N, C-alpha and C positions, 0 to 999 in steps of 0.2 A: 656880630649880629647884623644882618642886612637891613637896609633902609625899609624895605617892605615889611619885614618882621617887626621892626620898631614901630612903624605906623600902625600895623595891625594890633600890636600889643597895647599901644596907648589907646586907640579907639575902642578896642574890646574891653579894656579896663574901665574906661569912662562909661561905656554902655552897660557893663556889668554892674557898676556902682548905681547907675540910674535904675536898673531892673531890680537890684537888691532893695533900693529904697521903695520902689513900687510894691515889691513883694511884702516887705515889712509893713508898709502902710496898709496893704490889703488885709494882712493877717490881723493887724490891730483893729481895723474897722470891723472885720468879721467877728472878732472876739467881743467888741463892744456891742454889736448888734445882737449876738447870742445872749450876752449878759442882760440886755434890755428885754429880750424875749423871755428869758428865765424869770425876770422880775415881774413882767406882765402876766405870765402864766401863774406864778405864785399868788399874785394879787387877785386874779379872777377866781382862783380856787378858794382862797381865804374868804372872799366876800360871799360866794354862794354857799359854802359850807357853814359859815357863821349864821346865815339866815335859817339854815336847816336845823342847827343845833340849839337855837334860842328857845323854842317851845319845849324841847326835850329836857334841857337843863333846868327850865322853870319847874318841871315836875320832878327834878332830881333823879331822872332816869339815866344814871351813868352807864348802865349796860347798853341801852339803845344808842347813847352818844358814842360809846366806844365802837359799837358796830358800824356806825356811820363813818367814823374816822378810819377804821380799818378798811372799809370798802374803798375809800378814796386812796389810801396809802398803798393798798395791794396792787394798784395799777402800775406802780414802779416809777412813776414820774416825779416822785417827791422824796427829798432827803429827810425831812422832818416836818411833822404836824403835831402841834401841842396846844392844848386848851388850858388856860390859866384863869382861876377864879378872881373875884374882886380883891382877895387878900394877896394875890400874887403867887398863890400856890398852884403847882401843876396838877391838874386833876385827870387829864387824859394826854398821853404822849405816845406817839409812834415815830420811830427813827430807823432809817434804813442806811447801812454803811454805803459809802460812795465807792463803787467798783467800776473802773473804766476798762472796757473790753475792746480789743482791736486798735488800741492807741499805744505807741511806745511810751515807756515811763519817762524818758528824757523829755518828751514833748510836753507832758503834763507838768514837769518840773520847770521847764523854761517858759511855757506859756500858761500863766495862771489865769483861770477863768473864775471870776467872782460870782458866787450864787447869792443874790440879795435875799434878805428875809422880808416878807410882807405880812402886815397885821390887819386884823379886822375885828370889830366889836361884836360880841354875841348879845343880841337884844331879844327880849320877849315883850312885845308891845313897846312900852316906853321904859321898861326896866332893863338895865344892863346886867347880864348874867356872868360876864367875864370877857376874855379876849382870846382870839385865835391867831397863832403864829404858823406861817407856812414857808418852807424853803424848798425850792425845786431841786430835783436831782440833776447833777452836772454831767453825768456819763454820756447821755445822748448828745449834749451840746459839745462835749469834747470830741466825740466821734465825728460830728458834723464839721467841727473846726479842723480836725485832722484831714478829712477827705478834701475839704476846700483848700487847705494849705498844699496838699500834694498836687491837686489839679492845677493850682496857680503856679507852683514851682515847675511843673512839667511844661506848661505853656510858655512861661517866661524863659526857662532853660532852652527849650527848643527854638524859641524866637531868637535868643542870643546866639546859639550855634548857627542858625541860618543866616543871621546878620553878619557874623564873623566870616562865614564862608563867602557870602556875597562881597564883603569888603576885600577879602583876600583875592577873589577872582578879579574884581575891579582894579585893585592895585597891580595885580600881575599884568593886566592888559595895559594899564597906564604906564607902569614902570618898566615894561619890556625893553624900551630903548636904552634904559640905564644898564640892563644886563648886557645888551649888545655892546655898549660903550665899554663896560668892564672887560669883556672878551677882546675888544679891540685894543685896549691898553695892555692886556697880558700878551697879545700877539706882538705888539711893538717891542716888548721886553725880550721876545724870542727872535727878533729880527724879521718879523712878518708884518707887512704894512697893509692892513685891511681898511677899506673905505665902506661906510654904511650907506647903502643906496637909498633907504627910506628915511625921510625926515619926519619926526612926529608932529602931529597937529598941535599938541600942547606947546605953547609959545616958549616956555622956559626949557622944556626938554629939547625942542627943536634947536634952540640956541646952543645947548650943550653938544648935541650931535654935530652941528655944523662946526663948532669950535674944535671938536675932536678930529673930525675929518680934515680940517685945515692943518691941525698940528701933525697928524699922521703923514699927510702929504709933504709937509715941510721937513719932518724927520727923515722920511724916505729920500727926499732930495739931498739933505745934508749927508746922509750915509752914502748915497750914490756918489756924491762929489768927493767924499773921503776915499772911497774905493777907487774912483778914477784917478785921484791924486796919488794914491798908493801905487796904482798900476804904472803911472808915469815915473814915479821914483824908482820902482822896480826895474823898469826898462832902462833907466839911466845908470843905476848903481849896481844891479845884480845881473840883469839879463843882457844878452848881446842884442844890440839894436837892430842888426841886419837879419837875424834868424829867429829871435825870440827865445833861444835856449840860454841857460846860465853861462856866464863868462868863465874865463880860466881861473880866476881867483876862487870862485865857488867850488870848482872841481879840486883845486889844491887844498882848500879847507876840508873838503869831504875826505880826501885821501889822507891828510894829516890826522884827522880824527879816527879814521879806520886803522891806520898803521900804528897809531899810538897805543892801541889796546894790546895787551900781552897775547891775546888770542883773537883771531877773527876767522870768519868762515872762508871757505874756498871762494874764489872769484877770479875775474879777469879784468884787465885794463887794456883797452884797445885805442889806437889812434887811427882815425879815418881821414885820409889825405886825398884831396882833389889835386892830383899831381900837376896837371897841365891847365890849371884854371886861368893863368895869365894868357896862354895861347888861345884858350876858349873865349876869353874876353875880347882879345884882339880880333878874332874871327866873327864872333856873334854880337859883340857889344857888351858894355858893362852891365846893362840892364838884364841881359840874358845870363850873365855871370852871377848877378845877385839872385836871380830867380833860381839858378842851379843850386846855390848855397841854401836857399830856403827849402827847396825840394828835398835836398839831402837831409836837412834838419828834421823835416816833417816825416820822412821815411824812417829815420833813426828813432824818432819818438814812437811811431807806430810799432816798429819792430821790437823795441825794448819793452813796451807795455805788454806785448803779446808773449815775449819769451821769458822775461825776468819778473820776479816779485819785488826785488829791491835793486834799484839802479839809479844812475845819474848820468846826464848828458851835458856836455859843455862845448863851446867853441873855443879852441885853443889858440888858434892864430887865424890869419886871413883865409887859408884854405884847409884848415885842419879842425876836426872834431875829435873829442875824446869820449869814450864810453866806459863807465865803471859799473860792474854788475857783481852782486854777491850770490852765492849759492850755486855756482857753476864752475867746474874745473875738470882737470884730468882729460880723459878722452872726449868729454862733452864739448870742449872748446872747439875742436876741429869741425864738428857738425854745425855748431852755432855759427861759426865764421862763414861756412859755406852758405848757410841760409841768409846771413846778413848781406853778403856780397850779392846774392841773387835778388835781395829785396830792395837794393839801392836803385835809383833811377838810371835810365840808360844814358842820359847826358848830364854831365860830361862823361866821355868814354873812359878816361884814365882815372881810376879810383883804386887806391892801394890801402890795405889795412895791415897794421902791425899790432900784434896782440901778445900779451904776457900774462902770466898768472900773478897773484898778489903776494907770492912768497918772496918778497924783496925786503932788504933791510931798511930802506928809507925811500922817501919820495923821489929823490934824484935818481936812485938806482932803477926805480920803476919807470920813470920817464925815459931814461937812457935805453933800457931794454926794449921799450915799445918803439922808440925812434929807430933803433937799429933794425928791428923787425920790419918796420915800414920801408926802410931803404932796401932791404933784401927783397921785399915784395915788389918794389919798383923794377927790379932787375928780372923779374919772372915774366910778366905779361902786362898788357894794358890794364887789366883788372885782375888783381891777385891779392892774396893775403899770406902772411907768414907769422908763425909763432916762434917767439924767442925760446931759448933753452930754459928749462924749469929753474926756478930759484931755489933757495934753501928751504927745504920742506920741514915743516914743524912736525916732528914725529909724535907729538902729544895728541894730534888730531887725526881722525880717520881720513883716508884718501879715497875719493870716489863716492858716487851716489849710493852704490850698493852697500859699502861699508857704513855710510852714514845711516841708511835705512835700518840696517840691522842693529846699530847702536841705539837709535832712537826708540825702536820698537821694544828692545830689551829694557830700556829705561822705563817705558810705560808699564811693562809687565812686572818689573821688579821694584817699582817705586823709587827710581834713581833720579827723580826730579826734586829739586829743593828750592826754597825761596830765601832771599836775603833782603835787607832793608837799605834804602837810600833816602835820606832826609831831604825834604824841600822846606826851606825856611823863608820867613818874611825878610825882604831885603832891607827894611827900615830898622827893625828891632831884633832880628835874629830868632824870633819865636817860631816854633815848629808849626808848619802848615799841614803837612801830612807825611806819611812814610810810604814810598813807592816800593812794592814788593817785586824784586827782580829774580828772574829764573836762573837756575844753575843746573847743569847736567853733571851727575856724579857717577860716572861709569866705574865698574869694578876694575881695580888695577890700573886706573888712569887718573891723572890730575883732574880737578873740577874744570868744566868747560862753561864759560860765560854765555849768556843769551846771545850776545852779539856774534858769537862764533857758530852756534848751532841753530838759531832761529831762522836764518836765511835758508839753510838746508831743509828745515822743517817745512817751510812754506813751499820750497821748490818741489819737495816730495809729496805735497798735498796732505800733510799730517797735522796741520795746525789745529783743526777742531779737537782732535784727540789730545794733543799736548795742552792746549788751552783749557780743556775740561779738567785735566789732572792738576794744572797749576791753579785754576780758579777754586777747585775743591780744597786745595791746601790753603789758599788765601782765605776762604770762608772759615775754615777751622782756626786759622791764625786770628781772624777777626773776633771769633767767639771767645778765644782764650786770652786775648791781649788786653792791654789797658783800655778800659771802656770809654776813655775820653779822646783817644788818638784816632785820627782819620787815616785810612789806608787806601792805596791806589794799586790797581793791577792792569796790565796791558792786555788788549785783545788783538788778535791777528785779523786782517781783512777777510781771510778765508773763513774764519769762524762766524763773522757777521753774515756771510752768504749761506751758512749752513742752518736750515730751519730746525734740524734735530738739536743742534747745540743751543740755539736760541730758546727752544721749548724747555730744554733741561735747565738752562740758566735761570729762566723765569721761575720755574718751579722751586729751585734751590733758594733763590732770593726771597720768594714768598714764605718759605719755611723759616728763613732767618728772621723775619718780622722786622721790628724797628731797628735792629742791629744793622740791617742793610743800608740804613741812612748814613753810616760811617764809612761806606765803601764807595769809591769812585772808579768807574771803568774808563780807562784811557783808550781812545780810539785813534788810529793813525789818521793824519790829515788827508791822506789819499782817498779815504772813504767818503769825504765830503763831496767828491766829484761823482759819487754813486748814490744820488739822493734817494732813489727808489729802494735800494738795498738798505740804506740807513733807516728809512721810514718804516720798512717792514720789521726791522730789528727793534726799533723803539716801541712799536705798537705792542710788542710782547713784554718789554722790560720796564717801560716807563712807570707802571703802576706799583712797582716794588719799592720805590723810595730811594733807589740807588742813584748816585750822582754820575755825571758824564763829563768828560774832558777831552780836548783834542791834543794829541801828542805829535811831536816832530813837525811843527809848523815852520815853514820857511817861505820861499817865494815860488810861484805866485800865491797870493792869499785867495782862498775861495770866496765866492759871493755869499752874503748872508742868506740868500734864498736857498743855498745848498744845505742849510741847517734846518730841516723840517721839524719844527716844534722842539728843538733841542736847546734846553736851558743849560749852558755850560758852567761848570764849576771853575774852570780855568783853561788856559791854553799854554802849552809848553813849546818853547822854541827849540828847533833842532840843534843838537850839539855842534854840528859842522857849521851851521849858520852863526852860532855864537862865537865859535873859534875864528870866524872870518873878521871879527872885530880887531884881531891882532894883525890882520894881513895888510897888504898895501892898498887894496881897494877900500874906499870909505863907504861903508854901508850904514853909517850912523843916521843919515838922513832917512833911509828906508826904514830903519828900526824905529825911529821917531814916529814916522807915519803909521807903522804897524801898531805901535803902542797906543797912539791916539785912536786908531781904528778899534782896538780892543776895548779901550776905556769908554769909547762912545757907545759900545754895546754892553758895558758893565761887566766885562770879562777880565779877571786878573791874568797877567802875563808872567810866566815863569821861565827863566833862562836855565837851560840844562848844560851839562858839559863844563861846569866851572871847575877846572883842573888846577888852577894856580891863582895866586893873589892878583896878578895882573888882569886876568879875565874877570875876577871878582870885582875889582875896582871899575873896570870898563862897563860891566853889566849894571852895576849899581849906578854909575854915572848916567847911563841912558834912561834910567827910571823904570826898570822892570819891577814887578811886584814881588817876585820870589826868585830864589836861587837854589840850584841843585847840582851836585857833582862831587868829584872826589875830594876837593878842598872842603866842601861843606860837611861831608861824611867824616873827614878827619877831625874837624872841629867838634862835631857832635860826639864822636867817640872819646875825645879828650875830656869832654865835660862829664861823661858818664864813668 
C-alpha cells in the first residue's frame, strides 16, 4: 500500500470515528428531546382532561365521561388514556396499539423510544373523584426520529466523502514528488539515470529529491567509470589496439567453437592481406600506414555488417585481417569476394584476399588453405582474390542457398522443427536456473540438423520470422505442459524483432498464456542492443505480458546501458567462443572480471555458455560467473535423471 493511501486511510478512519460519534450523539439527543416532548404532551392532555372529567364523574355520568375520553383518544396521538377511581379500579380505559409506519423494524428495535406516563387528579371542587393516566403514542415520534437520523447520516456521510476526496487531492499534490522519486529509482534499476528538475517547496520532500538526484548522478558516474574501465580492458586484452577489431586469439576461439560442433552451417574464412604495407610505410610514413590499417578495418566492418548476419573480424598479424562468416557458401563466395575487393579502400594499392569454405577438418587446415589461397592471389595482380579448393563436404547437409531454402520451407510446412533442452545451473550449488529450448531441424530421410548449422542460413534467406514463430509456438506448448515450477528460455532472431507482424503475434499469444508467460524468458542476441529503436518498439508490444528478457551471446565490446531502453534483464549469457578463450594463450580474465563487475553493478546475473569440459567448468567457476551452461552441464543433468 502506498504512503498516500495509508495516510488517507488513517485520516479517513479518524474522521469517520469522529463523525460516527457526532452522529450517535445527535441521535441520542434527538431521542431524548422527543421523549421529553412526549411526556410534556401527555401531561398537558392529562391536566386538561382531568379538569373536564371532574364535574361529570361527580354526577356519576360514566357515559359522558367515556365520550370525552373517546374524543381525545380518537385523535390518534395517545397510546393509552385510563380513569381510575379512588379505590384504584379502572372505570374508563381507552388503549390504541402502537403501530409505526414508514420506519424500519430494525430501527425501532435498536433505538428504543421511551413513552413516559403522566398522571393528573380528577377533582370536583375540593373533592377528588379519581385520577387520570395518559401515555402518548410513539409512532409519530419514531417517524420524526427516523427522518432526522436519515438526514443527519446523509449530511455527515457526504461531508466525510468530500473531506476524503479533498485529503486525497491534497496528498496527491503534496506527495507527487515522491512518485517522481519512485520512478527515478526504478529507472536506475533499468540503467537509466533521470534527474528531477523541480525541487518541492516542502522542506523534507525537497531534501529527499536533492538526495536522490545526487545519488543518481553518482551512480551514473560510477557506471560510466566502470564502462570506461571495461573498454580499456577490452582494448588491451581482446581488441587490437591499432584497429579496434578483435585480435587473433578471439578469431581462433570462434573457429574452434564452430569447428568443434558435429554440424555447422555453410560459411567462408578469408584472409585479407595488405601485401606491400612495409613499402607503403617507407614511402608515406608509418602514420599513413597505421591509417591504412584503420581504414581497411573500418571498411571490413561496414561490408560484413551489410552482407552477413553472423560474422567475426580479427586482425591476424601486422598486415593481415581475417573474416569468418556463416550462411554463405558455394557459388555465392565468388560474388561476395568481388564485392569485398571493390569495397576496400584504394590505398594501399596491393590488397590480396585468400578465401576457403568451412569444410575443413581442423583449424590448422583452415588457416593453411586460406594462406595458400592468399599467396596465389598475390601472383595474379595488385588487387586480387583466390578461392582454395573445396574441403571435405558434409553430405548430411544441403549445399547451396536454393537447397537450404527448399529444406527449410518444407520443414515449416510439414512440422519438421523440434525443440530440445539445455540446462543452465547455478555455479555455486548446481541448482537448475532454467532450461533453454534449442531448435533442431528433422528433415525426412536425413539426420537431425542442429540450430548452429541451419539458423545462419535461415537468417541469410530472411526466413527467421517464420521459423521463430514455429519454434515459439512449440515452446509455448512445451511451457503449458511441462513442470509448472521450471523456467524456460527460447532464442529470438534479430530479424524477428524487426518484424512488426511477428511482434504483434507474439504479444497476442503471450497474453493468451496469462500468468504462465512469467516462466518464459526471451533471449535476445547482444547485437540488437546496438539497435535501440528496434528493441524499444519490440518491448512496447511485449513488456506487458510478464515474459522475461535476457541478452545472449555477450562478448566484447559491451554495449552501453543506455542501449537497454527500459529493459529489466533476467540474466546475460556469455558467448561460447568468448568462454572458450579462457583456455587460450591470451589472458582475458581481467576483461571478464570487469565484465562481471559491470553486470553485478546493474544487478544482472552472468551465465557462461559452451562449458564443454571440466577445465572450462573450473575456469568459469573460478572467475565468478553466476551460472553455467553447456555439454558438460547437460551430461551431469542427464546422469542425475
